[in-house]
N, CA, C and O atoms as a MOPAC input file, in Angstrom:
PM7 MOZYME 1SCF
protein

 N    -82.43500 1   242.28200 1    -7.18900 1
 C    -82.24900 1   243.59800 1    -6.78100 1
 C    -81.12900 1   244.35700 1    -7.45700 1
 O    -79.95000 1   244.00600 1    -7.51000 1
 N    -81.80900 1   245.72600 1    -8.09400 1
 C    -80.50500 1   246.09300 1    -9.16500 1
 C    -79.67800 1   246.63100 1    -9.38800 1
 O    -79.20000 1   247.00000 1   -10.46100 1
 N    -79.18100 1   246.83900 1    -7.67600 1
 C    -78.51800 1   247.60200 1    -7.15500 1
 C    -77.83700 1   247.23500 1    -5.66000 1
 O    -77.87300 1   247.91700 1    -4.63500 1
 N    -77.18900 1   245.89100 1    -5.89100 1
 C    -77.44600 1   245.18100 1    -4.62500 1
 C    -76.52500 1   245.67200 1    -3.15600 1
 O    -76.77200 1   245.39900 1    -1.98100 1
 N    -75.23000 1   246.60700 1    -3.82900 1
 C    -74.65400 1   247.42700 1    -2.36300 1
 C    -74.94200 1   248.73800 1    -2.58500 1
 O    -74.11300 1   249.63100 1    -2.40900 1
 N    -75.98900 1   248.91000 1    -2.93700 1
 C    -76.46400 1   250.47900 1    -2.85600 1
 C    -77.02600 1   250.67800 1    -1.49800 1
 O    -77.61900 1   249.67500 1    -1.10100 1
 N    -77.02000 1   251.34000 1    -0.94700 1
 C    -78.12600 1   251.83600 1    -0.24400 1
 C    -79.33200 1   252.42900 1     0.22200 1
 O    -79.26800 1   253.63000 1    -0.03900 1
 N    -80.45300 1   252.13400 1     0.81900 1
 C    -81.69100 1   252.23100 1     0.22800 1
 C    -82.64400 1   252.30600 1     1.56700 1
 O    -82.33900 1   251.64100 1     2.55700 1
 N    -83.76300 1   253.11200 1     1.55200 1
 C    -84.47200 1   253.08300 1     2.60900 1
 C    -85.79000 1   251.76700 1     2.22000 1
 O    -86.29700 1   251.30100 1     1.20000 1
 N    -85.90600 1   251.59000 1     3.54200 1
 C    -86.59100 1   250.57300 1     3.54300 1
 C    -87.76200 1   250.21500 1     3.14100 1
 O    -88.42400 1   250.70600 1     4.05500 1
 N    -88.49800 1   249.73700 1     2.47200 1
 C    -89.80800 1   249.58800 1     1.92300 1
 C    -90.13200 1   248.70800 1     0.38900 1
 O    -89.28700 1   247.94000 1    -0.07200 1
 N    -91.06400 1   248.88000 1    -0.08700 1
 C    -91.04300 1   248.10400 1    -1.56300 1
 C    -92.56100 1   248.37400 1    -2.42700 1
 O    -93.21700 1   249.41000 1    -2.53000 1
 N    -92.78100 1   247.15100 1    -2.92400 1
 C    -93.90400 1   247.97100 1    -3.91900 1
 C    -95.51500 1   247.51800 1    -2.86400 1
 O    -95.84400 1   247.11100 1    -1.74900 1
 N    -96.02200 1   247.90000 1    -4.02800 1
 C    -97.53800 1   248.33000 1    -3.04100 1
 C    -98.47800 1   247.58300 1    -3.80700 1
 O    -98.60600 1   247.64000 1    -5.03000 1
 N    -99.34000 1   246.64900 1    -2.75000 1
 C    -99.91200 1   245.92100 1    -3.17700 1
 C   -101.54400 1   246.16300 1    -4.01300 1
 O   -102.42600 1   246.86800 1    -3.52300 1
 N   -101.64400 1   245.61700 1    -4.98500 1
 C   -103.24500 1   245.98700 1    -5.61400 1
 C   -104.30300 1   246.05400 1    -4.35000 1
 O   -104.44200 1   245.11000 1    -3.57200 1
 N   -104.98400 1   247.21400 1    -4.25400 1
 C   -105.89900 1   247.58700 1    -3.13100 1
 C   -105.34600 1   247.92100 1    -1.71000 1
 O   -106.07300 1   247.72500 1    -0.73600 1
 N   -103.99000 1   248.45600 1    -1.54600 1
 C   -103.11900 1   248.70500 1    -0.28100 1
 C   -102.50100 1   250.32300 1    -0.45000 1
 O   -101.74200 1   250.70100 1    -1.34200 1
 N   -102.90700 1   250.92200 1     0.36900 1
 C   -102.53500 1   252.34900 1     0.55300 1
 C   -100.76600 1   252.90000 1     0.71400 1
 O   -100.53000 1   252.92900 1     1.92200 1
 N    -99.76500 1   253.23900 1     0.07400 1
 C    -98.83700 1   253.48700 1     0.42300 1
 C    -98.54500 1   253.44900 1     1.64900 1
 O    -97.37300 1   253.18200 1     1.91500 1
 N    -99.26200 1   253.63800 1     2.49500 1
 C    -98.20600 1   253.74800 1     4.19900 1
 C    -98.76300 1   252.12600 1     4.86700 1
 O    -98.44900 1   251.91200 1     6.03800 1
 N    -99.33000 1   251.35500 1     4.34300 1
 C   -100.18600 1   250.08500 1     4.62700 1
 C    -99.03600 1   249.19900 1     3.94200 1
 O    -98.70700 1   248.20900 1     4.59600 1
 N    -98.39400 1   249.40200 1     2.75600 1
 C    -97.76700 1   248.79200 1     2.11200 1
 C    -95.83600 1   248.84100 1     3.05800 1
 O    -94.86100 1   248.11000 1     3.23200 1
 N    -96.41400 1   250.49000 1     3.44100 1
 C    -94.44200 1   250.16600 1     4.23600 1
 C    -94.52100 1   249.77400 1     5.43100 1
 O    -93.51900 1   249.26700 1     5.93400 1
 N    -95.94300 1   249.92700 1     6.33300 1
 C    -95.68600 1   249.17900 1     7.43200 1
 C    -95.64100 1   247.57500 1     7.22800 1
 O    -95.56900 1   247.03900 1     8.33400 1
 N    -95.65300 1   246.95300 1     6.52800 1
 C    -95.98300 1   245.66000 1     5.79700 1
 C    -94.57500 1   245.31400 1     5.39300 1
 O    -94.15700 1   244.15900 1     5.31800 1
 N    -93.84500 1   246.44500 1     5.12900 1
 C    -92.55300 1   245.84500 1     4.03900 1
 C    -91.33800 1   246.05700 1     5.26300 1
 O    -90.20100 1   245.62100 1     5.08000 1
 N    -91.75400 1   246.82500 1     6.61100 1
 C    -90.58900 1   247.28500 1     8.00200 1
 C    -91.40800 1   245.81200 1     8.52900 1
 O    -90.64000 1   245.04900 1     9.11500 1
 N    -92.53300 1   245.42100 1     8.43000 1
 C    -92.24300 1   244.39800 1     9.41500 1
 C    -91.68100 1   243.06000 1     8.67300 1
 O    -91.51600 1   242.08200 1     9.40300 1
 N    -91.41100 1   242.94200 1     7.46300 1
 C    -90.91900 1   242.05100 1     6.90400 1
 C    -89.17500 1   242.19800 1     6.28900 1
 O    -88.36700 1   241.29000 1     6.48400 1
 N    -88.96900 1   242.92200 1     5.87000 1
 C    -87.28100 1   243.18200 1     6.09000 1
 C    -86.78500 1   243.72400 1     7.60400 1
 O    -85.56300 1   243.57900 1     7.61700 1
 N    -87.04900 1   244.05600 1     8.35700 1
 C    -87.09100 1   244.40000 1     9.39200 1
 C    -87.06500 1   243.65300 1    10.98800 1
 O    -86.50000 1   243.56900 1    12.07900 1
 N    -88.05500 1   243.25700 1    10.20600 1
 C    -89.10400 1   242.45000 1    12.06600 1
 C    -89.61200 1   243.32200 1    12.51100 1
 O    -90.25300 1   242.67000 1    13.33500 1
 N    -90.16500 1   245.20300 1    12.85700 1
 C    -90.39900 1   245.86400 1    13.72200 1
 C    -91.95300 1   246.03500 1    12.91800 1
 O    -92.38100 1   245.93400 1    11.76800 1
 N    -92.59300 1   246.41700 1    14.55100 1
 C    -94.26900 1   246.86200 1    13.93800 1
 C    -93.38400 1   248.35200 1    14.25100 1
 O    -92.47000 1   248.58900 1    15.04100 1
 N    -94.44400 1   249.62500 1    12.78000 1
 C    -94.31300 1   251.07800 1    13.16000 1
 C    -95.60400 1   251.57800 1    12.63200 1
 O    -96.58100 1   250.97600 1    12.18500 1
 N    -95.40800 1   252.56300 1    12.76500 1
 C    -96.82300 1   253.51700 1    12.72900 1
 C    -95.83700 1   254.66000 1    11.63800 1
 O    -94.64600 1   254.95600 1    11.73600 1
 N    -96.71800 1   255.04900 1    10.77200 1
 C    -96.21500 1   255.26400 1     9.59700 1
 C    -96.60200 1   256.61200 1     9.67800 1
 O    -97.77400 1   256.71800 1    10.03700 1
 N    -96.13300 1   257.49000 1     9.50800 1
 C    -96.60400 1   259.29000 1     9.49400 1
 C    -96.60800 1   260.14200 1     8.79200 1
 O    -96.94600 1   259.48500 1     7.80700 1
 N    -96.47000 1   261.59000 1     8.24900 1
 C    -96.28200 1   261.88300 1     7.30600 1
 C    -95.07900 1   261.96400 1     5.93600 1
 O    -93.86400 1   262.12700 1     6.04700 1
 N    -95.73200 1   261.82300 1     4.90300 1
 C    -94.83900 1   261.87500 1     3.16800 1
 C    -93.84000 1   263.23200 1     3.47600 1
 O    -94.09300 1   264.43500 1     3.55100 1
 N    -92.50800 1   262.39300 1     3.62400 1
 C    -91.62200 1   263.42800 1     3.51200 1
 C    -91.45500 1   263.86700 1     1.63700 1
 O    -91.57200 1   264.98600 1     1.13800 1
 N    -91.19000 1   262.70300 1     1.01700 1
 C    -90.63800 1   263.24200 1    -0.52600 1
 C    -90.72100 1   262.15900 1    -1.07400 1
 O    -90.86700 1   261.13300 1    -0.41000 1
 N    -90.61700 1   262.15100 1    -2.89300 1
 C    -90.45800 1   261.51100 1    -3.68900 1
 C    -89.08800 1   261.37200 1    -3.89400 1
 O    -88.32500 1   262.31100 1    -3.66700 1
 N    -88.57800 1   259.95000 1    -4.42800 1
 C    -87.48200 1   259.81200 1    -5.51000 1
 C    -88.09400 1   259.07700 1    -6.90800 1
 O    -89.01300 1   258.25900 1    -6.91500 1
 N    -87.63000 1   259.38900 1    -7.64800 1
 C    -87.97200 1   258.49100 1    -8.95400 1
 C    -86.88700 1   258.40000 1    -9.83100 1
 O    -86.13200 1   259.36900 1    -9.91600 1
 N    -86.64600 1   257.20700 1   -10.62300 1
 C    -86.15600 1   257.03900 1   -11.83300 1
 C    -87.03200 1   256.46500 1   -12.94800 1
 O    -88.22600 1   256.19200 1   -12.81800 1
 N    -86.36100 1   256.32500 1   -13.97200 1
 C    -87.60600 1   255.81800 1   -15.17100 1
 C    -88.16000 1   254.45800 1   -14.67800 1
 O    -89.23800 1   254.07200 1   -15.12900 1
 N    -87.50700 1   253.74100 1   -13.81300 1
 C    -88.57000 1   252.55700 1   -13.62000 1
 C    -88.49500 1   252.42300 1   -12.20700 1
 O    -88.17600 1   251.28000 1   -11.88100 1
 N    -88.65400 1   253.09000 1   -11.39300 1
 C    -89.06200 1   253.00500 1    -9.96400 1
 C    -89.73200 1   254.82100 1    -8.94400 1
 O    -89.37300 1   255.97700 1    -9.16900 1
 N    -90.33700 1   254.51200 1    -8.31900 1
 C    -91.36900 1   255.79000 1    -7.17700 1
 C    -90.60500 1   255.35300 1    -6.23900 1
 O    -90.14600 1   254.21200 1    -6.17900 1
 N    -90.45700 1   256.09400 1    -5.58700 1
 C    -90.03900 1   256.14900 1    -3.94800 1
 C    -90.71700 1   256.86800 1    -3.24500 1
 O    -90.36800 1   258.04900 1    -3.22000 1
 N    -91.37700 1   256.64900 1    -2.78900 1
 C    -92.05900 1   257.63700 1    -1.63100 1
 C    -91.85400 1   257.44500 1    -0.37600 1
 O    -92.22800 1   256.39000 1     0.13800 1
 N    -91.24700 1   258.38100 1     0.32900 1
 C    -90.58700 1   258.59900 1     1.99500 1
 C    -91.57600 1   259.04800 1     2.96400 1
 O    -92.14600 1   260.13600 1     2.89700 1
 N    -91.78000 1   258.06300 1     3.97800 1
 C    -92.64900 1   258.67000 1     4.85100 1
 C    -92.17700 1   258.77600 1     6.13400 1
 O    -91.38600 1   257.83400 1     6.17200 1
 N    -92.12900 1   259.49700 1     7.60100 1
 C    -91.51500 1   259.44300 1     8.75800 1
 C    -92.09700 1   257.93800 1     9.09600 1
 O    -92.93500 1   257.45400 1     8.33500 1
 N    -91.62800 1   257.18600 1    10.28000 1
 C    -92.02400 1   256.45200 1    10.64400 1
 C    -91.46500 1   255.69800 1    12.49500 1
 O    -90.41400 1   255.57600 1    13.12500 1
 N    -92.48400 1   255.47700 1    12.63400 1
 C    -92.00100 1   256.07600 1    14.69100 1
 C    -92.06500 1   253.95200 1    14.79400 1
 O    -93.17100 1   253.49700 1    14.50200 1
 N    -91.13700 1   253.06000 1    15.11300 1
 C    -90.73100 1   251.99400 1    15.36700 1
 C    -91.53400 1   252.11000 1    16.81100 1
 O    -91.34000 1   252.85000 1    17.77400 1
 N    -92.64800 1   250.93700 1    16.53400 1
 C    -93.60900 1   250.72300 1    18.06500 1
 C    -93.24800 1   249.54300 1    18.75000 1
 O    -93.19400 1   249.50400 1    19.97900 1
 N    -92.87600 1   248.11100 1    17.67000 1
 C    -92.10300 1   247.26100 1    19.15400 1
 C    -91.29000 1   246.61800 1    17.96500 1
 O    -91.40900 1   247.03900 1    16.81400 1
 N    -90.37300 1   245.47000 1    18.33900 1
 C    -89.88100 1   244.50900 1    17.60700 1
 C    -88.39600 1   245.52000 1    17.95400 1
 O    -88.21700 1   246.55600 1    18.59400 1
 N    -87.44900 1   244.54100 1    17.11600 1
 C    -86.01200 1   245.31900 1    17.51200 1
 C    -85.53900 1   245.16200 1    15.99900 1
 O    -85.64900 1   243.99300 1    15.62800 1
 N    -85.08900 1   245.94500 1    15.11900 1
 C    -84.43200 1   246.01200 1    14.40300 1
 C    -83.88100 1   244.65100 1    13.47000 1
 O    -82.71000 1   244.57000 1    13.83900 1
 N    -84.06200 1   243.74700 1    12.64600 1
 C    -82.63600 1   243.14800 1    12.24600 1
 C    -82.85000 1   242.84100 1    10.60200 1
 O    -83.95600 1   242.66600 1    10.09000 1
 N    -81.55600 1   242.81000 1     9.87600 1
 C    -81.30600 1   242.63200 1     8.67600 1
 C    -81.71700 1   241.04500 1     7.70400 1
 O    -81.10700 1   240.14200 1     7.13100 1
 N    -82.95200 1   241.40400 1     7.95600 1
 C    -83.73900 1   240.04100 1     6.98600 1
 C    -83.85000 1   239.93400 1     5.45800 1
 O    -84.39100 1   239.15600 1     4.67200 1
 N    -83.18200 1   240.93500 1     5.38200 1
 C    -83.33000 1   240.35200 1     3.25500 1
 C    -82.38400 1   241.65300 1     3.01300 1
 O    -82.36500 1   242.15300 1     1.88800 1
 N    -81.54400 1   242.24100 1     4.13700 1
 C    -80.29000 1   242.85000 1     3.32100 1
 C    -78.47200 1   242.60400 1     4.19400 1
 O    -77.97900 1   241.93900 1     5.10500 1
 N    -78.19800 1   243.27200 1     3.53100 1
 C    -76.16200 1   242.96600 1     4.69700 1
 C    -75.82200 1   243.90800 1     5.67300 1
 O    -74.70800 1   243.90000 1     6.19600 1
 N    -76.77300 1   244.79800 1     5.98900 1
 C    -76.41300 1   245.51100 1     7.02600 1
 C    -77.65700 1   247.09100 1     7.14000 1
 O    -78.25900 1   247.83400 1     6.36500 1
 N    -77.50000 1   246.92400 1     8.44000 1
 C    -78.68000 1   248.09200 1     8.31600 1
 C    -77.82300 1   249.10100 1     9.75000 1
 O    -77.18300 1   248.76900 1    10.74700 1
 N    -78.17100 1   250.16900 1     9.27000 1
 C    -77.27200 1   251.53900 1    10.10600 1
 C    -78.65900 1   252.10100 1    10.69300 1
 O    -79.73100 1   251.70200 1    10.23800 1
 N    -78.57600 1   253.10600 1    11.78800 1
 C    -78.80900 1   254.23900 1    12.20300 1
 C    -78.30600 1   255.14800 1    11.73200 1
 O    -77.12000 1   254.83000 1    11.81800 1
 N    -78.34800 1   256.50800 1    11.07300 1
 C    -77.96500 1   257.39600 1    11.13000 1
 C    -78.14500 1   258.86700 1    11.43000 1
 O    -79.27400 1   259.33700 1    11.28800 1
 N    -77.30700 1   259.52400 1    11.76700 1
 C    -78.07000 1   261.21000 1    11.68900 1
 C    -77.78900 1   261.88400 1    10.50500 1
 O    -76.95900 1   261.54600 1     9.66100 1
 N    -78.48800 1   262.81200 1    10.48600 1
 C    -78.37200 1   263.82700 1     8.85100 1
 C    -77.33100 1   264.07400 1     8.56900 1
 O    -77.03800 1   264.01500 1     7.37500 1
 N    -76.41700 1   264.42400 1     9.46100 1
 C    -74.87600 1   265.02900 1     9.07100 1
 C    -74.59800 1   263.38900 1     8.30400 1
 O    -74.47300 1   263.41700 1     7.08000 1
 N    -74.53800 1   262.49000 1     8.75500 1
 C    -73.80700 1   261.00500 1     7.75300 1
 C    -74.39500 1   260.36100 1     6.68400 1
 O    -73.85600 1   259.60000 1     5.88100 1
 N    -76.10900 1   260.90600 1     6.76200 1
 C    -76.78800 1   260.49200 1     5.18400 1
 C    -75.38600 1   260.71500 1     4.12100 1
 O    -74.75100 1   259.76300 1     3.66800 1
 N    -75.14700 1   261.79000 1     3.91100 1
 C    -74.69000 1   261.67700 1     2.51500 1
 C    -73.14700 1   261.40200 1     2.07900 1
 O    -72.53100 1   261.87900 1     1.12500 1
 N    -72.60800 1   260.25600 1     3.32300 1
 C    -71.73900 1   259.42400 1     2.97000 1
 C    -71.88000 1   258.59200 1     2.37100 1
 O    -70.88800 1   258.18000 1     1.76900 1
 N    -73.15600 1   257.89400 1     2.20200 1
 C    -73.43700 1   256.25700 1     2.24500 1
 C    -73.51800 1   256.56800 1     0.37200 1
 O    -73.85700 1   257.69300 1     0.00500 1
 N    -73.23500 1   255.65300 1    -0.51800 1
 C    -73.28400 1   255.15200 1    -2.16200 1
 C    -75.13400 1   254.55000 1    -1.75900 1
 O    -75.57000 1   253.47900 1    -1.33800 1
 N    -75.96400 1   256.18100 1    -2.24500 1
 C    -77.28000 1   255.73100 1    -1.81000 1
 C    -77.44400 1   255.07200 1    -3.88100 1
 O    -76.78500 1   255.23300 1    -4.90900 1
 N    -79.18800 1   254.06700 1    -3.33400 1
 C    -79.33600 1   253.72400 1    -4.95000 1
 C    -80.20700 1   254.51000 1    -5.82500 1
 O    -80.98500 1   255.34100 1    -5.35700 1
 N    -80.13400 1   254.34400 1    -6.71600 1
 C    -80.57500 1   255.89500 1    -7.57400 1
 C    -81.64200 1   256.33300 1    -7.17200 1
 O    -81.64500 1   257.55300 1    -7.00400 1
 N    -82.78700 1   255.67900 1    -6.89500 1
 C    -83.64600 1   256.21000 1    -7.11000 1
 C    -84.04500 1   257.27900 1    -5.13300 1
 O    -84.73000 1   258.20900 1    -4.70800 1
 N    -83.33200 1   256.55200 1    -4.78100 1
 C    -83.17500 1   257.16600 1    -3.38800 1
 C    -82.48400 1   258.48400 1    -3.05400 1
 O    -82.61300 1   259.21500 1    -2.07200 1
 N    -81.68300 1   258.59400 1    -4.18000 1
 C    -80.35600 1   259.94400 1    -3.99000 1
 C    -81.49500 1   261.11400 1    -3.94000 1
 O    -81.34700 1   261.96700 1    -3.06500 1
 N    -82.70100 1   261.22700 1    -4.87400 1
 C    -83.47800 1   262.68600 1    -4.70100 1
 C    -83.75400 1   263.12500 1    -3.05800 1
 O    -83.38200 1   264.11600 1    -2.42900 1
 N    -84.40000 1   262.18700 1    -2.74200 1
 C    -85.10100 1   262.06500 1    -1.25700 1
 C    -83.82200 1   262.05200 1    -0.10700 1
 O    -84.21100 1   261.79600 1     1.03300 1
 N    -82.80400 1   262.22000 1    -0.21100 1
 C    -81.40700 1   262.10400 1     0.95900 1
 C    -81.61800 1   263.29900 1     1.55000 1
 O    -81.89600 1   263.18700 1     2.74400 1
 N    -81.57300 1   264.72300 1     1.01800 1
 C    -81.38100 1   265.84300 1     1.53700 1
 C    -82.83100 1   265.95700 1     2.19800 1
 O    -82.80100 1   266.26100 1     3.39000 1
 N    -84.05900 1   265.77500 1     1.65300 1
 C    -85.25500 1   266.29600 1     2.58900 1
 C    -85.48500 1   265.33300 1     3.92200 1
 O    -86.28700 1   265.41600 1     4.85200 1
 N    -84.27000 1   264.23500 1     3.56200 1
 C    -84.97500 1   262.68700 1     5.02400 1
 C    -84.13800 1   263.54300 1     6.15600 1
 O    -84.39200 1   263.66800 1     7.35400 1
 N    -82.95800 1   264.14100 1     5.30800 1
 C    -81.48700 1   264.81000 1     6.10400 1
 C    -82.13300 1   265.58400 1     6.92600 1
 O    -82.36800 1   265.07600 1     8.02200 1
 N    -82.65700 1   267.11100 1     6.68100 1
 C    -83.84600 1   268.30000 1     6.83500 1
 C    -84.68800 1   267.96000 1     7.67500 1
 O    -85.05800 1   268.54800 1     8.69200 1
 N    -85.00500 1   266.97000 1     7.23500 1
 C    -86.27800 1   266.39600 1     8.76900 1
 C    -85.34600 1   266.21600 1     9.50600 1
 O    -84.88800 1   267.19300 1    10.09900 1
 N    -84.75500 1   264.87600 1     9.70800 1
 C    -84.22300 1   264.61100 1    11.10200 1
 C    -83.04400 1   265.62500 1    11.58500 1
 O    -82.52900 1   265.41500 1    12.68300 1
 N    -82.67400 1   266.55300 1    10.91200 1
 C    -82.02900 1   267.37300 1    11.99200 1
 C    -82.79000 1   268.87800 1    12.47800 1
 O    -82.26000 1   269.84100 1    13.03200 1
 N    -84.30800 1   268.68000 1    12.02900 1
 C    -85.16300 1   269.64400 1    13.00300 1
 C    -86.22100 1   268.70300 1    13.75500 1
 O    -87.42300 1   268.94300 1    13.86700 1
 N    -85.76800 1   267.96500 1    14.08100 1
 C    -86.09500 1   266.28000 1    15.00200 1
 C    -87.10000 1   266.03900 1    14.64700 1
 O    -88.07000 1   266.16100 1    15.39500 1
 N    -87.24200 1   265.49200 1    13.01300 1
 C    -88.57500 1   264.65300 1    12.65800 1
 C    -87.71800 1   263.09400 1    12.91100 1
 O    -88.31600 1   262.02900 1    12.75900 1

């Protein structure tokens, strides 16, 4: 991990032949132990080496647990800006907060 103490949205690399939505569902199962329905695309964060596409997701089954990370948090839109985000996540935090505030 390039920024082990930074906060990041869950997800990971898209495997060859895999859609971004399928990759996110797989990563949520691996990282958090949940089954999720992936919804609409919210936006993108990008650095020189990382492209982060963010989607709405709805937990369908399972209880989230930190399988690969030190801590999990469920946050409201006003709380997102309080965290030290990974570089690729920073550009998308405001869009996620707006979407959450709008009821997404």
